[in-house]
C-alpha positions in Angstrom: 46.0 -49.3 155.0 43.9 -51.8 157.0 43.4 -51.8 160.7 40.7 -53.1 163.0 37.9 -50.6 163.7 34.3 -49.7 163.3 31.9 -46.7 163.5 28.8 -47.0 165.7 25.9 -45.1 164.2 22.2 -45.0 164.4 19.1 -44.0 162.3 18.5 -41.1 164.8 19.6 -39.6 168.1 18.3 -41.5 171.2 18.8 -45.0 169.8 21.5 -45.9 172.3 24.8 -45.1 170.5 26.6 -43.9 173.5 25.6 -46.8 175.8 26.4 -49.4 173.2 29.7 -47.7 172.3 30.8 -47.6 176.0 29.7 -51.2 176.5 31.8 -52.4 173.6 34.8 -50.3 174.7 34.5 -51.6 178.3 34.2 -55.2 177.3 37.1 -55.1 174.8 39.3 -53.3 177.4 38.4 -56.0 179.9 39.6 -58.6 177.4 43.0 -56.8 177.4 42.7 -55.0 174.1 43.9 -51.4 173.5 40.9 -49.5 172.3 41.3 -46.1 170.5 38.1 -44.1 171.0 36.9 -41.4 168.6 33.8 -39.2 168.4 32.1 -37.8 165.3 31.4 -34.1 165.6 32.3 -31.3 168.0 30.9 -32.9 171.2 33.1 -32.8 174.4 30.8 -34.9 176.6 31.0 -38.3 175.1 34.8 -38.2 174.6 35.1 -37.7 178.4 33.2 -41.0 178.9 35.3 -42.7 176.3 38.4 -41.7 178.2 37.0 -42.9 181.4 36.3 -46.3 180.0 39.3 -46.9 177.8 42.0 -44.9 179.7 42.9 -43.1 176.4 42.0 -39.6 175.2 39.1 -39.7 172.7 39.6 -37.8 169.5 37.0 -35.7 167.8 36.6 -36.2 164.0 34.6 -33.4 162.5 34.3 -33.1 158.8 33.0 -29.6 158.8 35.6 -28.1 161.0 38.6 -30.0 159.5 39.7 -31.0 156.0 39.6 -34.6 155.0 43.4 -35.0 154.9 43.7 -33.8 158.5 41.0 -36.2 159.6 42.4 -39.3 157.9 45.9 -38.4 159.3 44.5 -37.9 162.8 42.6 -41.2 162.7 45.7 -43.0 161.5 48.0 -41.4 164.0 45.7 -41.8 167.0 44.9 -45.5 166.3 48.4 -46.8 165.3 49.2 -48.4 168.7 45.7 -49.7 169.3 44.1 -53.1 168.7 40.8 -51.6 167.6 39.4 -48.1 166.9 35.9 -47.4 167.9 34.2 -44.3 166.5 31.0 -43.1 168.0 28.8 -41.4 165.5 26.6 -38.3 166.0 22.8 -37.9 165.4 21.6 -40.1 162.6 24.2 -41.7 160.3 23.3 -39.4 157.3 22.3 -36.3 159.3 24.7 -33.5 158.4 24.4 -29.8 157.7 20.9 -28.8 156.5 19.6 -31.2 153.9 23.0 -32.7 153.0 23.3 -36.4 153.9 27.1 -36.2 153.8 28.5 -32.8 154.8 29.3 -32.9 158.5 27.7 -36.3 159.0 28.9 -39.6 160.6 28.6 -41.1 157.1 31.3 -38.8 155.8 33.6 -39.8 158.7 33.0 -43.4 157.8 34.0 -42.7 154.2 37.1 -40.7 155.2 38.4 -43.3 157.7 37.2 -46.4 155.8 35.5 -47.6 158.9 32.6 -50.1 158.5 29.4 -49.0 160.1 27.5 -50.9 162.8 24.0 -49.4 163.1 22.3 -49.3 166.5 18.5 -49.6 165.9 15.9 -49.1 168.5 13.8 -52.2 167.9 11.0 -51.4 170.3 7.7 -52.2 168.6 9.3 -53.4 165.4 9.9 -56.7 163.5 10.0 -56.7 159.7 10.0 -52.9 159.7 13.4 -53.1 161.4 14.9 -55.0 158.4 13.3 -52.6 156.0 15.0 -49.7 157.8 18.4 -51.4 157.8 18.1 -52.3 154.1 17.4 -48.7 153.3 20.5 -47.6 155.2 22.7 -50.3 153.6 21.9 -49.1 150.1 21.7 -45.4 150.6 25.3 -44.4 149.8 27.9 -46.7 148.2 30.7 -44.7 149.9 29.6 -46.1 153.3 29.9 -49.8 154.1 27.2 -51.1 156.5 28.8 -54.1 158.2 25.8 -54.9 160.4 23.4 -54.0 163.1 22.8 -54.1 166.8 19.2 -54.1 167.9 18.5 -52.2 171.1 15.5 -52.2 173.4 14.5 -55.8 172.4 11.4 -57.0 174.2 12.2 -60.7 174.7 14.4 -63.5 173.4 11.6 -64.5 171.0 11.6 -60.9 169.7 15.4 -61.2 169.2 15.1 -64.4 167.4 12.4 -63.0 165.1 14.6 -60.0 164.3 17.5 -62.4 163.4 15.3 -64.5 161.1 13.9 -61.5 159.3 17.4 -60.0 158.8 18.8 -63.3 157.4 16.0 -63.5 154.9 15.7 -59.8 153.8 19.1 -58.3 154.5 21.6 -61.2 154.6 24.5 -58.9 153.7 24.2 -57.1 157.1 25.3 -59.2 160.1 23.3 -59.1 163.4 26.0 -58.4 166.0 23.6 -58.6 168.9 20.2 -57.9 170.4 20.2 -55.9 173.7 17.1 -56.2 175.9 15.4 -53.2 177.4 17.1 -52.0 180.6 16.3 -48.4 181.8 19.0 -48.6 184.5 21.7 -48.5 181.8 20.8 -44.9 180.8 23.4 -42.3 181.7 22.1 -40.1 184.5 20.4 -36.8 183.7 22.7 -34.0 182.6 23.4 -30.4 183.8 22.0 -27.9 181.3 21.4 -30.9 179.0 24.9 -32.1 179.4 27.1 -33.7 182.1 30.8 -34.3 182.0 32.7 -37.4 183.0 34.3 -35.3 185.7 30.9 -34.4 187.2 29.4 -37.8 186.8 32.3 -40.3 186.7 30.2 -43.4 186.1 31.0 -45.8 189.0 33.0 -48.9 188.4 30.0 -51.2 189.0 28.1 -49.4 186.2 31.0 -49.8 183.8 31.2 -53.5 184.8 27.6 -53.9 184.0 28.1 -52.4 180.6 31.0 -54.8 179.9 28.8 -57.8 181.1 26.0 -56.6 178.8 28.3 -56.6 175.8 29.8 -60.0 176.7 26.3 -61.5 177.1 24.4 -60.0 174.2 27.0 -58.9 171.5 29.2 -60.7 169.1 32.4 -59.1 170.4 34.7 -61.3 168.3 32.8 -60.3 165.2 32.9 -56.6 166.1 36.6 -56.7 167.0 37.3 -58.5 163.7 36.0 -55.6 161.5 38.6 -53.9 159.4 38.9 -50.3 158.3 40.1 -49.4 154.8 41.9 -46.2 155.3 43.6 -44.8 152.2 47.3 -44.4 152.2 48.5 -41.0 153.2 49.2 -38.7 150.2 52.8 -38.1 149.3 54.5 -34.7 148.8 56.6 -33.9 145.8 59.6 -34.3 148.0 58.6 -37.9 148.7 57.5 -37.3 152.3 54.2 -37.8 153.9 52.2 -34.6 153.4 51.5 -34.5 157.1 55.2 -34.3 157.9 56.0 -31.8 160.6 57.9 -28.6 160.2 61.3 -28.3 161.8 60.9 -27.3 165.5 62.9 -24.3 166.6 62.8 -25.2 170.3 60.3 -26.3 172.8 58.3 -23.8 174.9 56.1 -24.6 177.9 52.4 -23.8 177.6 50.2 -24.2 180.6 46.8 -25.8 179.8 44.0 -25.7 182.4 42.7 -29.2 182.9 40.3 -30.0 185.8 36.6 -30.4 186.5 35.9 -26.8 185.6 38.0 -26.7 182.4 37.7 -30.0 180.6 36.5 -29.1 177.1 39.4 -29.2 174.8 40.0 -30.9 171.4 42.8 -33.4 172.0 44.1 -32.8 168.5 44.6 -29.1 169.5 47.1 -30.3 172.2 48.7 -32.7 169.7 49.2 -30.0 167.2 50.7 -27.7 169.8 53.2 -30.4 170.7 54.0 -31.0 167.1 54.6 -27.2 166.7 57.1 -27.3 169.6 55.1 -26.9 172.7 55.6 -28.8 175.9 52.1 -29.0 177.4 52.0 -28.7 181.2 48.6 -29.0 182.9 47.4 -27.0 185.9 44.2 -26.7 187.9 42.6 -23.2 188.5 40.5 -25.0 191.1 43.4 -26.7 193.1 46.7 -25.1 192.3 48.0 -22.0 194.1 49.8 -20.7 191.0 50.9 -21.3 187.4 53.6 -23.9 186.4 57.1 -22.6 186.3 58.9 -21.5 183.2 55.8 -21.1 180.9 55.6 -19.0 177.8 51.8 -19.0 177.5 48.5 -20.1 178.9 45.6 -22.0 177.3 42.2 -21.8 179.2 39.8 -24.3 177.5 36.0 -24.4 178.0 34.1 -26.2 180.6 31.6 -25.4 183.3 33.2 -22.7 185.5 29.7 -21.7 186.7 29.4 -25.0 188.6 32.6 -24.3 190.5 32.3 -20.5 190.6 32.8 -20.1 194.4 35.9 -22.4 194.5 37.4 -20.6 191.5 36.8 -17.2 193.1 38.3 -18.4 196.4 41.6 -19.3 194.7 42.8 -15.7 194.7 46.5 -16.6 194.3 45.8 -18.4 190.9 43.7 -15.4 189.7 46.5 -13.0 190.7 49.1 -15.2 188.8 47.0 -15.0 185.7 46.4 -11.3 186.0 50.2 -10.8 186.4 50.9 -12.9 183.3 48.5 -10.9 181.2 50.0 -7.7 182.5 53.4 -9.0 181.5 52.2 -9.5 177.9 52.3 -13.3 178.2 50.2 -14.9 175.4 46.9 -16.2 176.9 44.2 -17.9 174.8 40.8 -18.6 176.4 37.6 -20.1 174.9 34.1 -20.3 176.2 34.3 -21.3 179.9 37.9 -20.1 179.9 36.8 -16.8 178.5 34.1 -16.4 181.1 36.8 -17.1 183.8 38.7 -14.1 182.5 35.8 -11.7 182.8 35.0 -9.8 186.0 32.8 -12.7 187.1 29.2 -13.9 187.3 26.3 -11.6 187.9 24.1 -12.0 191.0 21.1 -14.4 190.6 18.2 -15.2 192.8 20.0 -18.2 194.3 23.6 -16.9 194.2 25.5 -13.8 195.0 27.8 -12.2 192.4 31.1 -14.1 192.0 34.3 -12.3 191.1 36.7 -13.9 188.6 40.1 -12.8 187.0 38.8 -9.5 185.6 40.8 -9.2 182.4 37.8 -8.5 180.2 35.6 -5.6 181.7 32.3 -7.4 181.5 30.3 -9.8 183.7 28.7 -13.0 182.5 25.2 -14.1 183.3 23.7 -17.5 183.2 20.5 -17.9 181.1 17.6 -20.4 181.6 17.8 -21.3 177.9 20.7 -22.1 175.6 22.2 -18.9 174.2 24.1 -20.4 171.2 24.7 -23.7 169.5 26.3 -24.5 166.2 29.3 -24.4 163.9 31.0 -21.1 163.4 33.7 -19.7 161.1 36.0 -17.0 162.2 37.9 -14.7 159.9 40.8 -12.9 161.6 40.5 -9.1 161.3 44.0 -8.5 162.7 47.2 -10.3 163.4 46.5 -12.4 166.5 48.0 -15.2 168.6 46.3 -17.7 166.3 47.5 -16.3 162.9 47.6 -13.4 160.6 44.9 -11.1 159.4 42.6 -12.8 156.9 43.2 -16.3 158.2 40.1 -18.4 158.5 39.4 -20.8 161.4 36.5 -23.1 162.1 34.9 -24.2 165.4 31.8 -24.7 167.4 29.8 -22.6 169.9 27.7 -24.0 172.8 26.9 -22.0 175.9 24.1 -21.0 178.3 25.7 -17.8 179.3 26.2 -14.3 177.8 28.4 -11.4 178.7 27.5 -7.7 179.0 28.3 -5.4 176.1 32.1 -5.3 175.6 33.4 -1.7 175.8 34.5 -0.2 172.4 38.1 0.1 173.6 38.4 -3.7 173.6 39.6 -5.0 170.3 37.4 -7.3 168.2 39.5 -9.8 166.3 37.0 -12.1 164.5 34.3 -11.7 161.9 32.1 -14.7 162.9 29.7 -16.3 160.5 27.4 -19.3 160.3 26.9 -21.0 156.9 28.0 -17.8 155.2 25.8 -15.4 157.2 27.7 -12.8 159.2 26.8 -13.0 162.9 29.0 -10.1 164.2 32.4 -9.5 165.6 33.9 -11.4 168.5 37.3 -12.7 169.7 38.3 -10.0 172.2 41.8 -9.1 173.1 43.4 -7.2 176.0 47.2 -6.9 175.8 48.3 -10.3 174.5 45.2 -12.1 175.8 42.6 -13.4 173.4 39.2 -14.6 174.6 36.1 -15.9 172.8 33.0 -18.0 173.2 34.2 -20.1 170.2 35.8 -23.5 170.6 38.2 -23.4 167.6 39.6 -26.6 166.2 43.3 -26.0 165.4 43.1 -28.7 162.7 40.8 -26.3 160.7 43.9 -24.2 159.7 47.5 -25.4 159.9 48.6 -21.9 160.8 46.9 -21.8 164.2 49.1 -24.1 166.4 52.5 -22.8 165.0 51.3 -19.2 165.4 50.3 -19.7 169.1 53.5 -21.6 169.9 55.5 -19.0 168.0 53.9 -16.2 170.1 54.7 -18.1 173.3 58.3 -18.7 172.2 58.8 -15.0 171.4 57.5 -14.1 174.9 60.1 -16.3 176.6 62.9 -14.4 174.8 61.8 -11.1 176.3 63.0 -10.1 179.8 60.4 -11.2 182.4 58.4 -8.2 183.8 55.9 -9.6 186.2 54.0 -7.1 188.3 
């Protein structure tokens, strides 16, 4: 199945992938094209900027968390109505888990989606060496098609012309799609705790306009927009149906999902899978709204940066009371990372801030640390039947946070055995009543049982008599 699309990669982090990706998206959108954005890996930050530029949700494609069939199906489904799919890579093109050049890498996503790769190369201080680098990438793995290169941080027009000449002589099979001059003002501003969200730093229109102008002036947009993917046809079940066909939906149930500046880290495919399992997603803001949406059967509190908005969250006592009442009534509530922190007793006092009280479902407080507490892929094996599936089910996700909570009392149930690359890290996934909280960002595409299980639990709740305290 052919469609138009490309994967923007680089030899290493810091080469300018995000800036170039946003510039291409902005320029093509300005031309009136519908651009479907994607991001390799578990990152939530870049997808927020993709959404800001294109007006469409950006979809994470992660080859460690999700099986290949799911990823190809997600790519197909989320790009069907678009003129062009733009996938932003992660790290270097062949950088994956450990020494593997394929597992968990952008290269594997290129192979799964059939997307041709455009390599962004930092050409500062290079001439013929740049061509040698590109040639090495072009021949490294036959499963990956290198369509061409964009040279970034080019010193002058004569430098650009030299790069084009060398490429035509030494690597003629790789097109030069452009040479971008050095411009420090195009760097995305510094990030909170190493990261900044599109909600916190919503890139002003004039900055996006400059990105579009840069792409129009220095890149071959027609050539980039003309690249085609070669996505394999979807596998067929014995019954003759697409293997990604959806189960029969028993009846829709409303699930409230927190979406605002404090809670903005959610895999878009998680929401899609919930909808396909029979959920009607209704969003709400713990920052702004006075209560939960009407008629809901469950609550999903994604991650984010609640510590940046701690005082405002704490001041919204009516929202916190509504969530406490929902938990007391046995409503299914699923919270991850920042959402989990919001359900604790609050944040501990620091030198520059008094203690802040949150919802108080989990009897611990969180503390912010000067250094990152956890980063990396995690596998969770369910120890009990939970909102997300039965005992023994395996889910995959990612962990990234600068906070930690106090020791959870023994009376609070632990539901996960958490491991990293086969090494057991401990037990996590805490539950109180029908509320499940964890630091893990689980991808529901990692196990087809997750979304139907959560929707099923919410549907079952709606059939019970309402008992709100």
